[in-house]
Residue frames relative to the residue before (quaternion, step in Angstrom):
aa qw qx qy qz dx dy dz
M 1.0000 0.0000 0.0000 0.0000 0.00 0.00 0.00
E 0.6472 0.5259 -0.3039 0.4606 3.52 1.03 -0.90
S 0.6543 0.5114 -0.3165 0.4584 3.55 1.03 -0.79
M 0.6450 0.5069 -0.3268 0.4692 3.55 0.99 -0.71
N 0.6271 0.5258 -0.3266 0.4729 3.59 1.03 -0.78
T 0.6585 0.5232 -0.3106 0.4429 3.56 0.96 -0.89
K 0.6553 0.5100 -0.2963 0.4719 3.52 1.02 -0.93
K 0.6503 0.5013 -0.3141 0.4765 3.60 1.01 -0.83
S 0.6320 0.5231 -0.3311 0.4661 3.61 0.97 -0.72
F 0.6562 0.5176 -0.2934 0.4642 3.56 0.99 -0.84
R 0.6421 0.5230 -0.3096 0.4672 3.54 1.03 -0.86
R 0.6545 0.5135 -0.2926 0.4715 3.54 1.01 -0.82
F 0.6283 0.5141 -0.3306 0.4812 3.54 1.07 -0.80
Q 0.6490 0.4981 -0.3408 0.4631 3.67 0.90 -0.69
L 0.6558 0.5055 -0.3257 0.4565 3.58 0.94 -0.79
K 0.6502 0.4866 -0.3199 0.4880 3.61 1.00 -0.76
A 0.6218 0.5278 -0.3537 0.4580 3.62 0.98 -0.72
M 0.6466 0.5095 -0.3109 0.4750 3.56 0.96 -0.90
G 0.6518 0.5512 -0.3077 0.4203 3.55 0.91 -0.97
F 0.7026 0.4712 -0.2561 0.4676 3.54 0.79 -1.14
T 0.6391 0.5395 -0.3257 0.4408 3.56 1.02 -0.81
A 0.6683 0.5090 -0.2901 0.4583 3.54 0.95 -1.00
I 0.6730 0.5103 -0.3030 0.4414 3.60 0.94 -0.91
L 0.7292 0.4698 -0.2474 0.4316 3.59 0.97 -0.90
I 0.4920 0.6862 -0.4399 0.3057 3.64 1.16 -0.41
G 0.6908 0.5163 -0.2837 0.4193 3.62 0.73 -1.03
P 0.7157 0.4522 -0.2616 0.4635 3.56 0.74 -1.04
V 0.6457 0.5410 -0.3155 0.4369 3.59 1.05 -0.87
V 0.7180 0.4414 -0.2638 0.4690 3.57 0.78 -0.98
L 0.6048 0.5435 -0.3508 0.4645 3.60 1.16 -0.58
F 0.6287 0.5254 -0.3190 0.4763 3.56 1.07 -0.76
A 0.6658 0.5195 -0.2993 0.4441 3.53 0.91 -0.97
T 0.6941 0.4922 -0.2807 0.4440 3.56 0.97 -0.86
T 0.7799 0.3744 -0.1849 0.4662 3.55 0.76 -1.06
V 0.7605 0.3903 -0.2132 0.4731 3.57 1.03 -0.73
I 0.7278 0.4042 -0.2431 0.4978 3.57 0.91 -0.95
Y 0.7917 0.2963 -0.1714 0.5060 3.62 0.85 -0.92
H 0.3271 -0.7906 0.4614 0.2347 3.59 1.31 -0.09
L 0.3854 0.7162 -0.4742 0.3372 3.52 1.05 0.95
P 0.6444 -0.5296 0.3637 0.4147 3.66 -1.17 0.33
F 0.6988 -0.4266 0.3602 0.4471 3.55 -1.35 0.26
P 0.3964 -0.7358 0.4824 0.2622 3.71 -0.64 0.96
S 0.5005 -0.6555 0.4848 0.2912 3.50 -1.17 0.67
S 0.7864 0.0318 -0.0219 0.6165 3.59 1.24 -0.45
I 0.6199 -0.5160 0.4273 0.4086 3.53 -1.23 0.30
S 0.6572 0.5273 -0.3101 0.4402 3.57 0.96 -0.91
E 0.5862 0.5974 -0.3726 0.4008 3.63 1.03 -0.53
T 0.6132 0.5821 -0.3378 0.4137 3.52 1.19 -0.65
A 0.6271 0.5252 -0.3553 0.4525 3.59 1.20 -0.21
T 0.7004 0.4431 -0.2703 0.4899 3.57 1.28 -0.02
I 0.3815 0.7545 -0.4697 0.2542 3.60 1.29 0.00
A 0.8326 0.1454 -0.1726 0.5057 3.49 -1.20 0.83
N 0.5481 -0.6578 0.3709 0.3597 3.58 1.17 0.69
R 0.6658 0.3861 -0.3480 0.5352 3.57 0.95 0.81
T 0.5375 -0.6214 0.4525 0.3466 3.56 -1.16 0.51
D 0.2757 -0.7264 0.6056 0.1718 3.54 -0.70 1.12
A 0.5084 -0.7124 0.4142 0.2499 3.57 -0.84 1.09
I 0.5637 0.6652 -0.3883 0.2984 3.61 1.07 -0.63
L 0.7217 0.4378 -0.2766 0.4593 3.60 0.68 -1.00
P 0.6668 0.4783 -0.3435 0.4567 3.67 0.73 -0.84
F 0.6171 0.5474 -0.3331 0.4566 3.61 1.04 -0.73
C 0.6970 0.4750 -0.2758 0.4609 3.58 0.82 -0.98
L 0.6683 0.4683 -0.2949 0.4971 3.59 0.96 -0.87
G 0.6102 0.5434 -0.3583 0.4517 3.60 1.02 -0.66
A 0.6613 0.4902 -0.3056 0.4786 3.57 1.01 -0.83
L 0.6411 0.5099 -0.3282 0.4705 3.60 0.99 -0.75
S 0.6350 0.5133 -0.3208 0.4799 3.60 1.04 -0.75
L 0.6642 0.4999 -0.3114 0.4604 3.60 0.93 -0.88
F 0.6273 0.5200 -0.3345 0.4736 3.60 0.99 -0.75
S 0.6457 0.5241 -0.3221 0.4524 3.59 0.98 -0.84
L 0.6701 0.5073 -0.2984 0.4524 3.57 0.92 -1.00
T 0.6755 0.4989 -0.2899 0.4590 3.60 0.82 -1.02
Y 0.6408 0.5322 -0.3127 0.4564 3.56 1.02 -0.87
A 0.6564 0.5199 -0.2989 0.4578 3.53 0.99 -0.94
I 0.6886 0.4765 -0.2847 0.4667 3.58 1.00 -0.80
A 0.7860 0.3810 -0.1854 0.4501 3.60 0.88 -0.93
H 0.8320 0.2503 -0.0730 0.4898 3.58 0.98 -0.77
A 0.5718 0.5769 -0.4170 0.4078 3.62 1.10 -0.15
Y 0.1714 -0.8364 0.5176 0.0565 3.55 -0.24 1.29
E 0.7633 0.3105 -0.1756 0.5386 3.56 1.05 -0.62
R 0.6746 -0.5394 0.3357 0.3759 3.55 -1.20 0.62
I 0.6693 0.5052 -0.3289 0.4343 3.56 0.88 -0.79
D 0.5983 0.5544 -0.3549 0.4568 3.58 1.12 -0.61
K 0.6685 0.4982 -0.2915 0.4690 3.59 0.91 -0.98
I 0.6504 0.5173 -0.3243 0.4519 3.62 0.92 -0.85
L 0.6976 0.4756 -0.2705 0.4625 3.59 0.79 -0.99
M 0.6636 0.5025 -0.2958 0.4686 3.55 0.93 -0.82
T 0.6560 0.5142 -0.2898 0.4704 3.51 1.05 -0.80
G 0.6098 0.5395 -0.3157 0.4873 3.50 1.25 -0.78
M 0.6275 0.5426 -0.3239 0.4548 3.60 0.97 -0.83
F 0.6630 0.5063 -0.2945 0.4663 3.52 0.95 -1.06
S 0.6822 0.4890 -0.3034 0.4511 3.63 0.80 -0.95
G 0.6742 0.5086 -0.3058 0.4397 3.60 0.88 -1.01
F 0.7325 0.4308 -0.2562 0.4607 3.61 0.70 -1.07
T 0.5844 0.5491 -0.3782 0.4625 3.58 1.18 -0.49
A 0.6285 0.5361 -0.3197 0.4642 3.60 0.97 -0.82
V 0.6477 0.5260 -0.3021 0.4611 3.55 1.04 -0.87
A 0.6724 0.5013 -0.2856 0.4637 3.55 0.98 -0.92
L 0.7403 0.4448 -0.2511 0.4371 3.63 0.91 -0.85
Q 0.7876 0.2356 -0.1381 0.5524 3.62 1.03 -0.55
M 0.4358 -0.7185 0.4922 0.2270 3.52 -0.99 0.99
C 0.4548 -0.6234 0.5482 0.3226 3.45 -1.39 0.32
K 0.6378 -0.4985 0.4022 0.4277 3.58 -1.26 0.10
S 0.0921 0.8229 -0.5468 0.1236 3.55 -0.72 1.00
P 0.5422 -0.6420 0.4351 0.3233 3.59 -1.06 0.66
Y 0.6160 0.5707 -0.3240 0.4358 3.51 1.30 -0.37
I 0.6150 0.5537 -0.3668 0.4250 3.59 1.20 -0.31
E 0.1187 -0.7947 0.5945 0.0308 3.56 -0.94 0.98
S 0.6096 0.5630 -0.3600 0.4263 3.57 1.17 -0.44
E 0.4806 -0.6752 0.4945 0.2618 3.56 -1.25 0.58
Q 0.7381 0.2456 -0.1726 0.6042 3.53 1.32 -0.25
V 0.0301 -0.8289 0.5560 -0.0533 3.51 -0.69 1.12
G 0.7691 0.3938 -0.2560 0.4333 3.57 -1.28 0.31
V 0.7115 -0.4326 0.3392 0.4376 3.54 -1.33 0.07
L 0.7268 0.4344 -0.2418 0.4739 3.60 0.94 -0.85
G 0.4079 -0.7428 0.4563 0.2714 3.63 1.19 -0.08
L 0.2963 0.7742 -0.5032 0.2439 3.58 1.00 0.78
S 0.5937 -0.5153 0.4546 0.4188 3.53 -1.33 0.24
P 0.6444 -0.5480 0.3563 0.3969 3.59 -1.17 0.55
D 0.6477 0.5221 -0.3310 0.4453 3.62 0.95 -0.72
T 0.6705 0.4806 -0.2823 0.4896 3.59 0.94 -0.95
S 0.6335 0.5340 -0.3260 0.4553 3.56 0.99 -0.82
N 0.6344 0.5424 -0.3198 0.4483 3.56 1.01 -0.90
I 0.6413 0.5382 -0.3199 0.4436 3.58 0.97 -0.87
L 0.6882 0.4733 -0.2683 0.4800 3.53 0.96 -1.01
H 0.6200 0.5371 -0.3312 0.4663 3.58 1.05 -0.76
C 0.7081 0.4435 -0.2873 0.4684 3.61 0.67 -1.00
S 0.6375 0.5187 -0.3482 0.4510 3.61 0.93 -0.77
G 0.6421 0.5255 -0.3143 0.4613 3.58 1.02 -0.78
A 0.6424 0.5227 -0.3200 0.4601 3.57 1.04 -0.80
V 0.6578 0.4960 -0.3151 0.4711 3.58 0.92 -0.89
I 0.6557 0.4870 -0.3217 0.4789 3.65 0.96 -0.78
G 0.6802 0.5001 -0.3060 0.4401 3.61 0.80 -0.92
F 0.7113 0.4330 -0.2681 0.4845 3.58 0.83 -0.95
G 0.6081 0.5558 -0.3445 0.4501 3.60 1.08 -0.73
C 0.6916 0.4601 -0.2853 0.4781 3.59 0.85 -0.92
M 0.6139 0.5376 -0.3517 0.4587 3.60 1.07 -0.64
I 0.6532 0.5072 -0.3261 0.4581 3.60 0.91 -0.83
L 0.6610 0.5002 -0.2979 0.4735 3.59 0.94 -0.93
W 0.6329 0.5444 -0.3234 0.4454 3.53 0.98 -0.84
I 0.6684 0.4840 -0.2821 0.4893 3.62 0.97 -0.87
M 0.7646 0.4087 -0.2330 0.4405 3.59 0.65 -1.04
L 0.7454 0.4008 -0.2250 0.4828 3.61 1.11 -0.58
C 0.7622 0.3915 -0.1915 0.4787 3.52 0.89 -1.00
F 0.6639 0.5081 -0.3216 0.4447 3.61 0.93 -0.79
T 0.7077 0.4802 -0.2469 0.4555 3.59 1.09 -0.67
K 0.4675 0.7065 -0.4360 0.3036 3.60 1.24 -0.12
S 0.1230 0.7742 -0.6145 0.0885 3.52 -1.08 0.74
D 0.4113 -0.6978 0.5293 0.2524 3.55 -1.18 0.63
K 0.6510 0.4834 -0.3224 0.4884 3.60 1.30 0.09
T 0.5449 -0.5765 0.4824 0.3715 3.53 -1.20 0.49
R 0.6474 -0.5306 0.3586 0.4131 3.60 -1.16 0.44
A 0.6329 0.5308 -0.3385 0.4506 3.64 1.06 -0.75
A 0.7075 0.4506 -0.2674 0.4743 3.61 1.05 -0.65
Q 0.5433 0.6317 -0.3963 0.3856 3.61 1.21 -0.15
T 0.5426 -0.5956 0.4627 0.3698 3.58 -1.18 0.44
K 0.6602 -0.4986 0.3840 0.4100 3.54 -1.35 0.44
E 0.6629 0.5138 -0.3145 0.4447 3.61 0.95 -0.83
K 0.6443 0.5147 -0.3335 0.4569 3.60 0.98 -0.75
R 0.6418 0.5101 -0.3210 0.4742 3.61 1.02 -0.74
L 0.6426 0.5181 -0.3101 0.4716 3.57 1.07 -0.78
R 0.6240 0.5290 -0.3321 0.4695 3.57 1.05 -0.81
D 0.6765 0.5038 -0.3023 0.4442 3.58 0.86 -0.97
T 0.6245 0.5259 -0.3390 0.4675 3.57 1.08 -0.76
C 0.6278 0.5233 -0.3241 0.4765 3.61 1.01 -0.80
Y 0.6567 0.5063 -0.3269 0.4534 3.62 0.85 -0.89
F 0.6407 0.5405 -0.3303 0.4339 3.57 0.99 -0.84
W 0.7229 0.4409 -0.2501 0.4696 3.58 0.77 -1.06
L 0.6281 0.5086 -0.3450 0.4772 3.59 1.01 -0.72
G 0.6630 0.5136 -0.2944 0.4582 3.59 0.93 -0.89
T 0.6241 0.5503 -0.3160 0.4558 3.56 1.09 -0.85
I 0.6642 0.4897 -0.2948 0.4818 3.57 0.93 -0.91
M 0.6522 0.5046 -0.3147 0.4701 3.55 1.03 -0.75
V 0.6103 0.5339 -0.3522 0.4674 3.60 1.03 -0.66
L 0.6562 0.5110 -0.2960 0.4698 3.61 0.89 -0.91
S 0.6601 0.5099 -0.2987 0.4638 3.52 0.99 -0.90
L 0.6449 0.5130 -0.3221 0.4660 3.58 0.99 -0.84
C 0.6304 0.5252 -0.3423 0.4578 3.60 1.00 -0.77
M 0.6508 0.4995 -0.3138 0.4781 3.60 1.00 -0.81
F 0.6317 0.5350 -0.3361 0.4492 3.55 1.04 -0.81
I 0.6601 0.4925 -0.2975 0.4829 3.63 0.93 -0.87
Y 0.6439 0.5438 -0.3032 0.4447 3.54 0.95 -1.04
N 0.6935 0.4651 -0.2741 0.4771 3.59 0.93 -0.87
S 0.6457 0.5560 -0.3141 0.4186 3.54 1.04 -0.90
I 0.6216 0.5371 -0.3116 0.4776 3.53 1.19 -0.65
G 0.5058 -0.6895 0.3800 0.3527 3.56 1.28 -0.36
W 0.4534 0.7161 -0.4186 0.3263 3.56 1.20 0.45
L 0.6972 0.3870 -0.2543 0.5472 3.54 1.35 -0.08
G 0.5558 -0.6156 0.4582 0.3197 3.53 -1.21 0.56
N 0.4635 -0.6875 0.4857 0.2766 3.53 -1.29 0.20
E 0.3836 0.7387 -0.4920 0.2552 3.60 1.18 0.25
F 0.7588 0.2517 -0.1420 0.5837 3.58 1.16 -0.55
P 0.4499 -0.7195 0.4588 0.2634 3.58 -0.82 0.95
V 0.1351 -0.8495 0.5080 0.0451 3.53 0.53 1.29
V 0.7009 0.4923 -0.2901 0.4270 3.53 0.81 -1.04
F 0.6381 0.5279 -0.3281 0.4544 3.58 0.97 -0.82
V 0.6792 0.4846 -0.2969 0.4645 3.59 0.89 -0.95
T 0.6865 0.4794 -0.3053 0.4535 3.62 0.84 -0.90
E 0.6318 0.5189 -0.3345 0.4687 3.60 1.06 -0.68
C 0.6461 0.5095 -0.3157 0.4726 3.58 0.98 -0.82
L 0.6488 0.5249 -0.3191 0.4491 3.58 0.97 -0.83
M 0.6839 0.4735 -0.2973 0.4687 3.57 0.91 -0.90
L 0.6627 0.4890 -0.3149 0.4718 3.63 0.93 -0.79
T 0.6822 0.5067 -0.2999 0.4335 3.57 0.93 -0.87
F 0.6980 0.4557 -0.2619 0.4864 3.55 0.88 -1.02
G 0.6291 0.5110 -0.3414 0.4760 3.57 1.07 -0.73
G 0.6339 0.5410 -0.3165 0.4531 3.56 1.04 -0.71
I 0.6315 0.5284 -0.3072 0.4771 3.56 1.04 -0.90
A 0.6375 0.5367 -0.3170 0.4529 3.56 0.96 -0.88
C 0.6613 0.5053 -0.2911 0.4718 3.56 1.02 -0.86
L 0.6328 0.5298 -0.3128 0.4701 3.56 1.05 -0.74
I 0.6446 0.4962 -0.3161 0.4882 3.56 1.04 -0.80
K 0.6756 0.4812 -0.2964 0.4734 3.59 0.91 -0.89
G 0.6645 0.5201 -0.2903 0.4514 3.56 1.17 -0.60
G 0.5833 -0.6370 0.3388 0.3731 3.52 1.35 0.08
L 0.4353 0.7036 -0.4692 0.3088 3.59 1.18 0.29
F 0.7926 0.1539 -0.0640 0.5865 3.55 1.14 -0.67
F 0.8701 0.1499 -0.0887 0.4610 3.57 -1.29 0.56
T 0.2348 0.7642 -0.5626 0.2106 3.59 0.86 0.92
D 0.5818 -0.5721 0.4346 0.3813 3.61 -1.15 0.57
K 0.5049 -0.6437 0.4858 0.3077 3.55 -1.00 0.85
S 0.6326 0.5474 -0.3168 0.4470 3.59 1.02 -0.87
E 0.6315 0.5252 -0.3342 0.4623 3.59 1.09 -0.74
G 0.6517 0.5091 -0.3347 0.4516 3.60 0.95 -0.79
K 0.6414 0.4984 -0.3310 0.4803 3.63 1.06 -0.71
F 0.6221 0.5490 -0.3421 0.4412 3.60 1.04 -0.76
V 0.6543 0.5061 -0.3113 0.4678 3.57 0.94 -0.95
A 0.6535 0.5091 -0.3286 0.4536 3.65 0.93 -0.87
D 0.6657 0.4989 -0.3111 0.4595 3.56 0.94 -0.89
E 0.6255 0.5471 -0.3255 0.4511 3.57 1.04 -0.83
R 0.6598 0.4942 -0.3052 0.4768 3.56 0.92 -0.91
S 0.6373 0.5249 -0.3314 0.4566 3.61 0.96 -0.80
R 0.6477 0.5066 -0.3162 0.4731 3.63 0.96 -0.81
N 0.6819 0.4809 -0.3079 0.4571 3.56 0.89 -0.88
K 0.6133 0.5343 -0.3490 0.4653 3.60 1.12 -0.61
K 0.6551 0.5024 -0.3138 0.4691 3.59 0.91 -0.90
L 0.6427 0.5234 -0.3289 0.4526 3.65 1.01 -0.83
E 0.6495 0.5049 -0.3179 0.4714 3.54 0.99 -0.86
D 0.6263 0.5255 -0.3439 0.4619 3.65 0.95 -0.76
I 0.6547 0.5199 -0.3104 0.4526 3.59 0.96 -0.91
L 0.6974 0.4793 -0.2693 0.4598 3.58 0.85 -1.05
S 0.6904 0.4715 -0.2914 0.4649 3.58 1.06 -0.63
């Protein structure tokens, strides 16, 4: 029982770490671009990795951490095939985004990224990775987070509330991803930073979903009582053994 509780606690820690990382990416890179480098508002989060014609370490570091959390979660906690597939997709997509730059006016080199690709080719790989990473994240939230072996009527009030949150968070992410793809194809103007806003929405709402799944919000009341009782029993056992 103690081993199961430890594993569950570690899983929730990973989800919270993923959640906070995803939420902080947008504000942190915006601060770096506008305050530290004194550059205009970025057109996308990815553009911040190319400022001053050099790779700023903040975005690749954050995406690398998000990819690592995805991979370790898939290995340690993905019990069903769909979980492993989606988490592996997230890892692959966000890793591609971290390794290869998007097309940016700040790039002057003819070979960019870890693979040394041309800016146009790197942009294709970068955008494809973003679509795969965000797409897998959305499916993970809407399909895996809402799974239950109980009927909706038999679920707790908190579980139903969590599922409702996952649905609406996922829906906003789907709409944001559609806008991201629509703009990437070139059908929208550049007067408004569509890509930056949609990326921030997907990361923020995806992060909130991870925090909810990680037990930060709307946990079952019965679960809290079970944890308290379990701790009490462990304390009594320790007192007896000592």
